C-alpha positions in Angstrom: 4.3 -185.5 -64.2 4.4 -181.9 -63.7 1.0 -180.2 -63.3 0.4 -177.2 -65.5 -2.1 -174.5 -64.7 -3.5 -171.9 -67.0 -2.9 -168.3 -66.0 -6.0 -166.1 -65.4 -6.4 -163.4 -67.9 -5.6 -159.8 -66.5 -8.5 -157.3 -66.4 -8.5 -154.9 -69.4 -7.7 -151.2 -68.5 -10.4 -149.3 -70.6 -11.0 -145.5 -70.0 -14.2 -144.7 -68.0 -17.2 -143.8 -70.1 -17.6 -140.0 -70.7 -20.8 -138.0 -71.5 -21.2 -137.2 -75.1 -20.1 -133.7 -76.1 -23.5 -133.0 -77.7 -25.2 -132.8 -74.2 -23.2 -129.7 -73.3 -24.4 -127.9 -76.4 -28.0 -128.9 -75.6 -27.9 -127.1 -72.3 -26.3 -124.1 -73.7 -29.1 -123.8 -76.3 -31.8 -124.2 -73.7 -30.3 -121.4 -71.5 -30.0 -119.1 -74.5 -33.7 -119.6 -75.4 -34.8 -118.9 -71.9 -32.8 -115.6 -71.9 -34.4 -114.5 -75.2 -37.9 -115.3 -73.9 -37.2 -113.4 -70.6 -36.0 -110.3 -72.6 -39.0 -110.4 -74.9 -41.3 -110.7 -71.9 -39.7 -107.7 -70.2 -40.0 -105.5 -73.3 -43.7 -106.5 -73.7 -44.4 -105.5 -70.1 -42.5 -102.2 -70.4 -44.2 -101.4 -73.6 -47.7 -102.0 -72.2 -48.2 -105.1 -74.3 -48.6 -103.1 -77.5 -46.3 -101.5 -80.0 -48.9 -99.1 -81.3 -48.2 -95.4 -80.7 -50.0 -93.9 -77.8 -52.6 -91.2 -78.3 -50.9 -87.9 -78.7 -47.5 -89.5 -79.5 -45.9 -90.5 -82.7 -47.2 -89.7 -86.1 -50.2 -87.4 -86.2 -50.6 -87.2 -82.3 -51.1 -84.0 -80.4 -50.2 -83.3 -76.7 -53.2 -82.7 -74.5 -53.5 -79.2 -72.8 -51.5 -78.8 -69.6 -53.5 -77.6 -66.6 -51.9 -74.6 -65.0 -52.8 -71.8 -62.6 -52.7 -68.3 -64.3 -52.2 -64.8 -63.0 -52.0 -61.3 -64.3 -49.1 -58.8 -64.1 -50.1 -55.7 -62.2 -48.8 -52.2 -61.5 -48.3 -51.2 -57.9 -46.3 -48.9 -55.7 -43.9 -51.3 -54.0 -41.9 -50.2 -50.9 -38.2 -51.3 -51.0 -36.8 -52.5 -47.7 -33.3 -53.3 -46.5 -33.4 -56.1 -43.9 -30.9 -56.6 -41.1 -30.6 -58.2 -37.7 -30.3 -55.9 -34.7 -30.3 -55.6 -31.0 -32.3 -53.2 -28.9 -30.3 -51.0 -26.6 -31.2 -48.6 -23.9 -30.7 -45.0 -25.0 -29.0 -44.3 -21.6 -27.9 -46.7 -18.8 -26.6 -45.4 -15.5 -25.1 -47.4 -12.6 -25.7 -45.6 -9.3 -22.6 -45.5 -7.1 -21.9 -44.1 -3.7 -19.7 -41.0 -3.8 -19.1 -40.8 -0.1 -18.4 -43.5 2.6 -21.1 -44.4 5.1 -24.0 -46.6 6.2 -27.1 -46.8 4.0 -29.9 -45.4 6.1 -32.7 -45.7 3.5 -33.6 -47.4 0.2 -36.2 -45.1 -1.3 -37.0 -47.1 -4.5 -38.6 -50.4 -5.4 -37.1 -52.8 -7.9 -38.5 -52.3 -11.4 -39.9 -48.8 -10.5 -40.1 -46.0 -13.0 -38.3 -43.0 -11.7 -37.8 -39.4 -12.8 -34.6 -37.4 -12.9 -34.0 -36.0 -9.3 -36.0 -38.6 -7.5 -34.4 -39.7 -4.2 -33.2 -43.3 -4.4 -30.7 -44.0 -1.5 -29.8 -42.1 1.7 -26.4 -42.5 3.3 -25.7 -41.5 6.9 -25.2 -37.7 6.8 -24.2 -37.0 10.4 -20.4 -36.7 9.9 -20.8 -34.7 6.8 -23.3 -32.3 8.3 -20.9 -31.7 11.2 -18.0 -31.0 8.8 -20.3 -28.5 7.0 -21.2 -26.7 10.2 -17.6 -26.5 11.2 -16.6 -25.0 7.9 -19.5 -22.5 8.1 -18.4 -21.5 11.7 -14.8 -20.9 10.6 -16.0 -18.8 7.8 -18.1 -16.6 10.2 -15.0 -16.2 12.5 -12.8 -15.0 9.6 -15.5 -12.7 8.3 -15.7 -11.0 11.7 -11.9 -10.5 11.8 -12.1 -9.1 8.3 -14.8 -6.7 9.3 -12.7 -5.5 12.3 -9.6 -5.1 10.2 -11.5 -3.2 7.6 -12.8 -0.8 10.2 -9.3 -0.2 11.5 -8.2 0.5 7.9 -10.9 3.1 7.5 -9.7 4.9 10.7 -6.0 4.7 9.6 -6.9 6.3 6.4 -8.4 9.3 8.3 -5.4 9.5 10.6 -2.9 9.2 7.7 -4.5 12.2 6.0 -3.9 14.2 9.2 -0.3 13.0 9.4 -1.0 11.3 12.8 0.3 7.8 11.8 3.0 6.8 9.4 2.4 5.4 6.0 4.0 2.2 7.1 1.3 1.5 9.7 -1.3 2.2 7.0 0.3 -0.3 4.6 0.4 -2.9 7.3 -3.3 -2.5 8.0 -4.1 -2.8 4.3 -2.1 -6.1 4.1 -4.0 -7.4 7.2 -7.3 -6.7 5.5 -6.2 -8.5 2.4 -5.1 -11.5 4.5 -8.5 -11.8 6.2 -10.3 -11.4 2.9 -8.3 -14.4 1.5 -9.1 -16.4 4.6 -12.8 -15.7 4.1 -12.6 -16.9 0.5 -10.8 -20.1 1.6 -13.6 -20.6 4.2 -16.2 -20.2 1.5 -14.5 -22.9 -0.6 -14.4 -25.2 2.5 -18.1 -24.6 3.1 -18.9 -25.4 -0.5 -16.8 -28.6 -0.4 -18.6 -29.7 2.8 -21.9 -28.9 1.2 -21.1 -31.1 -1.8 -20.1 -34.0 0.5 -23.3 -33.5 2.4 -25.4 -33.6 -0.8 -23.7 -36.8 -1.9 -25.4 -38.6 1.0 -28.6 -38.3 -1.0 -28.3 -40.4 -4.1 -30.8 -39.2 -6.7 -31.7 -40.5 -10.2 -29.8 -38.6 -12.9 -32.2 -39.7 -15.7 -35.8 -40.8 -16.4 -35.9 -44.5 -16.5 -36.6 -47.8 -14.8 -34.7 -49.3 -11.9 -33.4 -52.8 -12.0 -32.6 -55.3 -9.3 -31.2 -53.7 -6.1 -27.5 -54.4 -5.7 -27.2 -53.5 -2.0 -29.4 -53.6 1.0 -30.2 -51.1 3.7 -27.8 -51.1 6.6 -24.7 -51.9 4.6 -21.7 -49.7 4.7 -20.7 -48.5 1.3 -17.5 -46.7 0.1 -16.8 -44.4 -2.8 -14.2 -46.9 -4.0 -16.6 -49.8 -4.2 -16.7 -51.5 -7.7 -20.3 -52.7 -7.1 -23.0 -50.0 -7.6 -26.2 -49.5 -5.7 -28.6 -50.0 -8.6 -28.9 -49.7 -12.4 -31.3 -47.3 -14.1 -32.2 -48.0 -17.8 -33.9 -45.5 -20.0 -36.6 -47.4 -22.0 -38.4 -44.5 -23.6 -37.1 -43.7 -26.2 -35.1 -46.8 -27.0 -32.4 -47.5 -29.7 -32.0 -50.4 -32.1 -28.5 -51.1 -33.5 -28.4 -53.3 -36.6 -26.1 -54.1 -39.5 -26.5 -54.0 -43.3 -24.1 -55.1 -46.1 -21.6 -52.4 -47.2 -23.0 -52.5 -50.7 -26.0 -50.6 -49.4 -24.0 -47.7 -48.2 -24.3 -45.7 -51.4 -28.0 -45.9 -51.7 -28.4 -45.2 -47.9 -26.4 -42.0 -48.1 -28.3 -40.9 -51.2 -31.8 -41.5 -49.7 -30.8 -40.1 -46.3 -29.5 -36.9 -47.9 -32.7 -36.6 -50.0 -35.4 -37.5 -47.5 -33.9 -37.0 -44.1 -34.5 -39.7 -41.4 -35.5 -42.9 -43.1 -38.3 -45.0 -41.5 -37.3 -48.2 -39.7 -39.6 -51.1 -38.6 -38.7 -53.3 -35.7 -40.1 -56.7 -36.6 -40.3 -59.8 -34.3 -38.3 -62.9 -34.9 -41.2 -64.4 -36.9 -40.6 -61.7 -39.5 -44.3 -60.9 -39.5 -45.2 -58.9 -36.3 -44.2 -55.3 -36.4 -43.3 -54.2 -32.8 -42.4 -50.5 -33.3 -41.9 -47.9 -36.0 -39.0 -45.5 -35.7 -36.5 -43.4 -37.5 -32.9 -43.9 -38.6 -30.7 -41.8 -36.3 -27.0 -42.6 -37.1 -25.0 -44.4 -39.9 -21.7 -45.5 -38.4 -18.5 -43.8 -39.6 -16.6 -47.0 -40.5 -17.2 -50.4 -42.1 -16.4 -53.6 -40.2 -13.7 -55.2 -42.3 -14.2 -58.7 -40.8 -17.9 -59.0 -41.9 -18.2 -56.3 -44.6 -21.1 -54.7 -42.9 -21.9 -51.3 -41.6 -23.7 -50.5 -38.3 -26.8 -48.3 -38.1 -28.8 -46.9 -35.2 -32.5 -46.2 -35.1 -34.6 -44.7 -32.3 -38.1 -45.7 -31.3 -40.6 -44.1 -29.0 -41.4 -47.5 -27.4 -44.7 -46.3 -26.0 -45.9 -49.8 -25.2 -42.6 -51.2 -24.0 -42.5 -53.8 -26.8 -38.7 -53.4 -27.2 -36.4 -54.3 -24.3 -32.7 -53.8 -24.0 -30.8 -56.8 -25.3 -33.7 -58.1 -27.4 -32.9 -59.5 -30.8 -35.2 -58.2 -33.5 -35.3 -57.8 -37.3 -34.8 -54.3 -38.6 -36.5 -53.3 -41.9 -35.3 -50.0 -43.3 -37.6 -48.4 -45.8 -35.2 -47.2 -48.5 -37.6 -46.0 -51.1 -41.0 -46.7 -52.8 -41.0 -47.9 -56.4 -43.9 -46.1 -58.1 -46.0 -47.9 -60.8 -43.8 -51.0 -60.8 -44.9 -54.1 -62.8 -45.2 -56.9 -60.2 -46.1 -60.6 -60.3 -46.1 -63.4 -57.7 -42.6 -64.6 -56.9 -43.5 -68.2 -57.9 -44.0 -66.9 -61.5 -40.3 -66.2 -62.0 -38.2 -69.3 -63.1 -34.4 -69.5 -63.0 -32.7 -70.6 -66.2 -29.0 -71.3 -67.0 -28.8 -67.9 -68.9 -31.3 -65.7 -67.0 -34.6 -65.6 -65.3 -37.7 -66.2 -67.4 -41.5 -66.3 -67.2 -44.1 -68.4 -69.0 -46.4 -65.9 -70.7 -49.8 -67.1 -71.8 -50.7 -65.9 -75.3 -54.2 -65.2 -76.6 -54.4 -68.7 -78.2 -53.7 -70.3 -74.8 -50.1 -71.3 -75.8 -47.2 -70.3 -73.6 -44.1 -68.4 -74.5 -40.9 -68.7 -72.4 -39.9 -65.0 -72.1 -36.6 -63.8 -70.5 -37.1 -61.0 -68.0 -35.0 -58.8 -65.7 -36.1 -59.2 -62.1 -35.8 -56.5 -59.5 -36.3 -56.7 -55.8 -38.7 -59.2 -54.3 -40.9 -57.9 -51.4 -43.6 -59.8 -49.5 -43.9 -62.6 -52.1 -44.1 -60.1 -55.1 -41.3 -59.7 -57.7 -40.7 -56.5 -59.5 -40.2 -57.1 -63.3 -38.0 -54.3 -64.6 -37.8 -55.5 -68.2 -39.6 -58.1 -70.4 -43.2 -57.9 -69.2 -46.1 -55.5 -69.5 -48.9 -54.9 -67.1 -52.1 -56.9 -67.9 -50.3 -59.9 -69.5 -51.2 -63.3 -68.3 -48.5 -65.5 -66.7 -48.3 -69.0 -65.4 -48.3 -69.0 -61.6 -48.1 -72.8 -61.0 -47.6 -75.8 -63.2 -44.5 -74.7 -65.1 -42.6 -78.0 -64.7 -44.8 -79.6 -67.4 -44.5 -76.8 -69.9 -42.3 -76.3 -73.0 -42.3 -73.3 -75.4 -45.5 -73.5 -77.4 -47.3 -75.9 -75.1 -51.1 -75.6 -75.0 -52.4 -74.8 -71.5 -55.7 -75.2 -69.8 -56.5 -72.6 -67.0 -57.3 -74.4 -63.8 -59.1 -73.0 -60.8 -56.9 -71.9 -57.9 -57.4 -74.3 -54.9 -59.6 -72.8 -52.2 -58.0 -72.1 -48.8 -59.1 -74.4 -46.0 -61.9 -73.0 -43.9 -60.9 -72.0 -40.4 -61.8 -74.3 -37.6 -64.8 -73.3 -35.5 
């Protein structure tokens, strides 16, 4: 009999279990709650934990007085300066050169020595030039003797010609001979003068008063008149000049004040812009403007009694243009810059401030000239303006004391 077997049932293909959709919404709600709590906590922290208005803010609150440092507008005579950068220059500079050839026999100066005009500085071998001078002088003596003899003969011929002893031709010949010897004597005198000049050139003297620099040649060297290198350089230090520049916009006021008051005072100030080295006078305004820089050059002279100015030294030049009489001045820190114009916080009698527009003039040595908008005696805010608004109440604070010097 055939054996029958039962077939095993096939496993069922059910889909895998999935998370319920409600769990996703649960996490989304939790994250939203946490975000709301975090935002609320941040606002509480930023608000100081209270929603009540602060003192002085909101309804019925008043701003406390702002502490400021006050000052008073004054009237002063303010000097108006024009500032420029300049270079000190020697009034005269001379390079000594040999004018004849020869060996240097003597150096008669020390480096850095002050010399006067006419002082002997260098001696060149004079032997050949003295011989040439003596030779020219001897030739002149010879020709002078011949001229004297010819002149004596001419005098005798004149007497004989009057007696008809000699012909007029002989007399004319003697006159021509006298003139010839006279011309020779003049030529000899010129030769003697030329030899004397060459002899004098062997003594090199200072042409100006000044100070010698570093020696450029030593004793014993042979120099020539065609040498490019000199013997020494002499620089005149007293007086000394200062050449500086100013913007071309100042030319009109410069011409006006120079014509009215003559030479304008000029201060030579050190690079720290504080130390005054010398006081001098304006000497020259250049006759043209530098088109590349838009400036004009000026030259001032200084006595330089204490040698505080040196050729090539860079210094600041301050030209006193005029003095503003009875100007209203305040400290430069009082003036504030606005989008429209400059302004000042003026303290009124009730200790409130007014923001007043003003017209500001030149600022000199930390003091600003107020041309319009402020009267002398009015109180102004010197420090603390950044906290102020128009109408703000102020409290006058004491100015901080300067630190005591050490020692």
